[in-house]
N, C-alpha and C positions, 0 to 999 in steps of 0.2 A: 208726251207719252208717259206712261207709268210702268215701273217694273215691279217685281214681286215684293220689294221692300217698301213700296209706297212712295218712292222718290219719283218726282215728275219734273220735266223741264220743257220749256218752250224756247225753241231756237228761232229767232226772227230772221236768220240769214242776213243778207246785206241790208243795212239801214239806208236812210235817204242819201241821195247822191252827193249832197253837200257835205255830210259828215264823212263819207268815204270809209266807214268802218267795214272790215271784212266780215265780222261775225259778232252778234250779240246774243247771249244765252241767258234766259231767265230760269233760275233754279229754285224749286220749292219742295220742301219736305214738311208737311203739316205737323207730324207728330213731334219732331224735334224743334219746330218753330223756324226752320231755315227759310229765309226769303232773300235770295242773293241774285246779283246780276254780274256776269262776266262779259267784258267787252274786249275784243281783239281789234285793234285799229289797223295794224300793218305787220306782215311777216316777210317783207322783202329782204331783210337782213338775216332772218332766222326766226326761230320760235319766239313768241311774244313773252315778255317778262314784266311783271308789275305786281305790287303788293295787294293785299286784301284789306280794305277799309271796313271796319265794323262801327256803324254810326246810326243814331236814331233819326233818320231822315223823316221829314214831315209827310212825305208822300213817295210813292214809287216813282213818280215823274221827276221829283227832285233827285232821287238816287240815280235814275237813269241819266239825267243831265250831268251829274257829277262823274259817273263812271265813263261816260263818253269823252268828257273833257280830259279826265285823268289818263285814260288809255292813249289818247292822241299825244298828250304830253310825254308819255313814256316812250313812244316811238321816236320822238325828237330827242329826248334825253339819251336813250340808248345809242342812237346814231352818233350824237356828238361826243359821247363817252368812248367811242371807238369800239363798241361791243357788236358782236355778230348776233344781235337779238332784236326782235321787233317789239312793238308796243302793245301791252295789254294791261288790264286792271280789273279788279273785282270789288264789289261792295256787298256787304251783308247788312240788311236793314234791321236795326234793333239796338237796344242798349247793351253794350258789352258787359256792363256791371251786373245786369240781371238776366239777360237772355243767352249769354254764352254758356255752352255745355259741351261735354265730350260728344254726345250724340249729334248735336248740330254741326260741330266742326268735322266730324267724321262723314256726315252726310255731304257737307260741302266738299270734302276731299274726294268723294265718289264722283262728283260732277267735274272737278278738275281733271281727274283721271279719264273721264269719258271723252275728253277733248283730244286724247291721244298724243299729248306732247305739244300741241299748238300753243298752250299757255302754261308758263311756270309761275307759281304764286310765291309770295313772301309776306313779310310783315308790313303793316301800315298803321294808320291811326286806329286804335282800339284792338289791335292784335299784336302778339308778342311771339318771341322765338318758341316759347313753350307751347303756344297754340299751334305753331307750324309743325311741331313734333307730333301733335295729335292728328292734324290734317294728313301728315305723311304716312300715317298708319293705313290710309286708304288710297294714297296717290304717290307715284314716283316723281311727280313734277313739282316738287316743293323745295324752296331755298329759304335762307334766313333761319335755319334750325339752330338749336342750342349747340354750344361747343361740345357738350358731353355726347351729342349724337353726330359729331363730325361736321357740324355746320359752322356758319360764319358768325353766329351770335347776333347781338343787337346791331342792326345796320345803322343806327344813329351815330355810332362811333365815327365811321368814315363820312357819313352825311355832313356832320358838323365840321370835320376836317376839310372836306371839299369846299364848303361854304367859306371857311376861313381862307382857303387858297384863292377862291374867287374874289374875296374882299381884299386880299393882298394885291391882286392884279388890278382891281379898281383903284386902290390907293396909289399904286405905281402910275397908273394912267392919269389920275387927277393931281396927285401931290408930288409925283416924281420919285417916290420911294415905296417899296413893297412892305410897308409896316403900318400898323394902326397905333403905334406909340404916340401918346399925346393927343390922340383923336377921341372924340366923344361919340360913342356908339349906342344907339337905342335898339334894344332887342325886344320885340313883341312876341311873347310866347316863350316860356322857359321850361318846356316839357322835355321830351326825349332828345330832341336836337338842340333846342335853344340853350339849355343849361350847359351842354358840352361846348357850345360856341362861346358862351360867357367865359368858361374856363380858359379857352385859348386866347380870347381877347385880353383877359386880365394878365395872362402870362406874357403877352406881347406888349403890355404897357398901356393899354387903352383905358379910358374912363368909360364905365358902362352904366346905362340907365335901362331898367326893365319894367315890363308890365305883364300881367297874366291874370286870367279869370280865376285861376286856382291859387288860393292863398298858400296851400301846401307847397306848390311848386315854387312860389316866391320865397317862402321861408327856407326851403332847401338851398337856394342860391345864397340867401343872406347868411346862412350858417357858414358856408364855405368862403364867402366873399363879403364881409361886413361893410365894406366901403361902397358896395353897389347901391345906386340910388333907385328907389321904387316910385313909380307914378301910377295913377289910378287906371288908365286905359290907353287905347290907341290915340285918342284925341289929345290927351295930355302929352303923350310921347312924341307925336308928330309936331306939336306946338313947341316942344322943348328945343333948346339950342344944341342940336346934335349935328355931327358931321356925316354920320352914316345911319341909315334906317335899315334894320334887319327884321323883316317880317318872317316869323318862324311859327306862326299858328296856322289856322286854316286859310284857304284861298280867298281871293277877292279883296285883299287888304288895300290895294292901290285903286281906289275909286276916285271919282272926280273931286269929291270934297277933300280926301286925304292928300291928293296930289297938289291941290290948290293951296293947302295949308302947310305942306311939308317944308321944313327949313333945312333939311339935310342936302348935301351935294352928291351923295351916293346912296343908292338902294341896292342892297345885297343881302338876301336872306334865304332861309331853308324851306319856306312854305311853297307848296305847289300852286300853280295857276294864280299868281299874285295879281295879275292885271284883271280888273273887274270886267272890262269889256274892250273890244278892239278900239284902238285910238288912244288909249291911255299911254302907250309907249311914246307916242308923238307929243302928248302933253308934258311928259317928263322931259323929253329932249328939248322942247320949246322953253322950258323953265331952267334949262342948263343942269338938270339932274341926271347923273350917269346911272343907268339901270343895268345891273348885271343880270341877264336873263335867268330866271329861277331854275329852269330845267337843266341849265348848264352847270351852275354852281352847286346845286344840291344832288348831283349825280353820284356822289361818293357812296351813298347807300346802295344804289343799284350795282355799282362796281363791286362792292363788297359781297353782295349776295350772288351776283353773277359768277364771281370767282369760285363759289362753292360748287357750281355745276361740274367743274373739272377737278375738284378736290381742293378744299380751301387752304390758302396760304396768305396770312395777313400781310407779310412783307411785300408779296407780289401785288396784292390788292391795294395796299397803301401807296406803292410806287405808281400805280396807274391813277389813283385818285390825286396824287400830287400834280399830274399833268393838267388838272383842271385850271391851274394857274396859267399855263401856256395857252390853253384853249380859250380862256376868257380874254387874255390879251389879244389873241388873234381876232376874236370877234370885235373887240373895241377898234382895232386897227382897220378891219374890213368895213365897219360901220362908218368910220371917219373918212375912209377912201371913197366910199360910194355915196356918202351924204345921207345915210339912213339911220334910224335908231338901232341900237344894239340888238333889240329883240328881232328886228327884221333881218339883220345880218346873220343872226344865229339860225333863224328858220331857213334861210337860203342855204347855209352850209349843211344843215341837217338834211334838207330835201335833196341836195346834190348828192350826198353820200348814199341816201336811200335809193336814189335813181340809178346812180352809176354802179354801185355794188349789187343792187337788186337785179339789174340787167344781166350782170355777169353770172349771178346765181341761176339765171334762167337757162344757161347753157346745159344741155342734157349730158349727163355723165354715163348713162347706161346703167346696167345692173351688175 
């Protein structure tokens, strides 16, 4: 449909039964250049929450595949983070460096508002708190705003903190102590989350090896931590003699080739959708590599922005993010007990909570 402002949207309704998404909305505003997709996977626990990714996808089909995967992951992430929120995600197709504008972001905000609170948005790859302030001029359902506007600020702060807590739990499980001191950790991607993770690892006494496609990002880390080793790329990083591999760039890092070559005994990083395809989790387990499920350990960011909905308090949000350590240990214990990979154990726990709590929320309360 098209309204008087020239904004149009196509709502696909339910997608195929295998995907099981509740709603997928295509959003277009030709004059501002907006071409976005909002996907709502599940609202059993509450309204969906997930960030907006601004990325130059090669096609609409590639963008759709990404937003469907990401929104599903957000449902599982929010469930295991203990939040009363469902899973949603949005992607804006384009280059944020050249295509982002006030008009585009405000047009996007109109579409978020049109969903009536079924979807709360926040920052993701290619979007920042300042962008969310602009989106919020057209929508009430925006988190991850700047501190000056009462928001939680940059969600990478608690994302990195949560990944570090998950890595401590993995170290406890494998090495018997919740520390990375003396361990060699390879971090792929030292952007918003990765560089903060490096800070915590160095403070904990780890040796750190990094790689990133951005020379600027690498130099930022080297200025702060001159002792960090730099390698050319993923292949060199996974071939290196490391104890822990931390994928903190885009998804799909754990493909067949990477898993076959990997020398680390732990995988724990901040990237979303690290497993390139189903079955990779079993390949890792068969090689004796402990995988800390990505959506569990990187949930600190969504915990941070979710806290904003009730009036942001960093101490409260950080305390909740600290619980990622206990949740990760619980998943490792459950996986060992049931004889399944940690990714399977995590999915089961998330699905159980969505089912049990979602059923209770179906009890009619009247008006």
